[in-house]
N, C-alpha and C positions, 0 to 999 in steps of 0.2 A: 463807162468807168464808174465804178460806185464810189462815193466818198463819204467816209465818216467824219464829221468835224467834231473835235473834242478839245476841251481846254487842256492846258498843259498838265492839269491834275488828273486827267481822264484815267480811270483805272484800267488794267488789264483785263478784268472781268467784263467791263462795259465793251472792251474791243471784241472779246471772245463772244459775248452775247450777239454780237452784230455778225460775227463770223459765223456762228452757228445758224442764224437766221438766213444767211446767204447761202449756206451749204445745204439748207434743205429746201431752199426755194428754186434753185436753177433747174433740178430736173423737171419738176412742175410747170416751169416757166417755159421751157423750150420743149415740151412734149410734141409740138407740131411736126416733128421729124422731117421737115424738107430739107435736112442736112444731116450728116452722119459724122461730123468732126467738130469738136469745139477746141478752138485754140484759146489757151489761158495764158494771160500776161501779168505775172505778178510785178507790180510797179517797182520801180527802182532798182536797187542791187548794187553789188560791188562797192566803188566809192561813193555811188549816190544813195545815201542812207534815208532820204526823205524825211518827212516831218519837220519838226522846227529845232533849232539850236537848243540844247540842254534836255531834249526829251529823253528819257530813260530807255525806252526800247524803240529802236529805229522802225520806221515804217515799213522799210524793206523786210524785215524780220517777219512782222505779222502778215504782209501781203504774201510772202512766200509760204508761210505756214497754212494760210487759208487757201492758196491755190493748189498746194498738194493735197489738201484735204477734199477740197472740190473735185481735183482730178480722180481721185479714189473714188467717189460718189458717182461720178459721170461715167466712169469705167463700168461700174456695177450696173449702171442703167443701160449700158450696151453701147456708148458712145465711144468713138475714136478720139483720144485726148491727145493735144500738141501742147506742150509747155514751151514758152518762149525762153525761159530759163527754169532750171530745177536745182539751182544752187546759189550761193552768194557770190554771182558774177554780174558784172554790168553789161548789158546788151543795147547796142546803140538803137535809137528809134527807128533808124532806116531798116536795120537787121529785123526788128520786130514786125515791121510793115511788110518786108520781104516775106518773112516766115508765115504771117497770116495771108497773104495774098497768093500764096502757092497753094492753096486749099480751096477749091471752087465751091465745094459742098460743106461749108463750115460757118460757124459764127465765131465772132471774136469778143472775149469777155476780159477786160483790164480791171485789175483790182487795185485799190488805193485806200489807204487809210490816213487821210490828212488831219493835221493839227492846227489849231489856231490859238492865239493868245486870248482872243476875243471870246468871252464867256458865251455870248449870245449865238455864236457860230456853232450849234450843235446839231446833228441830225444826219438823215442820209439824203443824199441826191444821187441820180443816175443820169448820166450823159450820153448823149448820141449825137451824130451829125447828119448822116443821110437821112432822108425822110422814110426811107426803106427800113431803117433801123428803129423806127420810133415805137412800132408795135412790140419789139422785143424788149425795148428799154422800159415800156409801160408795164409789161407783164413781170418781169423781172423785179421792177421796182416796187409794184404792188405787193409781190410775195415776200419781199425782203422787210417792206414797213410792216406788213402784218404778222411778221414773226419776230418782232422785237418792240420795245417800248420808246425807241429813239423818235425824235421829231422827224416828220415828214418834210423833207425841203423840196420836193418835187422832182420832176423830171425835166431837163433842160438840154436844149440843142447848143452845143458848142463846138467851136472849131479847134479843139485840140489836135496837135499833129496826127496822132495815130487814128483818130477818129475820121480825119479829113482825108487821109492817105490810103486807107485800108477799104478795098472795094467789096469785101464780103460784109454782111451784117455786123455791126460792132457797137459795143457799149462799154 
């Protein structure tokens, strides 16, 4: 899960600069072709808007936009791409897990753009849970950070529900 922390005043250009960095990094980051499928999970959706109250652009909108752009680039690079959602609907975490786990030759990439009222909470973080996913997280993180001027908040191991429950490589 990649997180962009931005203050309530974060501009859309800042979010899209990160988006472009992510879009151009993932094919290079996953070139090791030990898999043929990428499962993309745009965070939130439907009634779950993500972000913080009062935020003008819901996180779910930006996450879906980036996921759809990433889907297109990965397809062009020859990957099979599975989206957990491709419209503004809510997909329960259990269903997202089931979708990801139904592909043995895949990696899972969950996209989020978080917001915080704390001004010091800016930058990019990449999360993984399984030690097997650490190298993928490091590679994607390195590529994303090098493609933007946002702060590098590092790679972190965390027990988010999806990362714990998905049996394929997941970030």
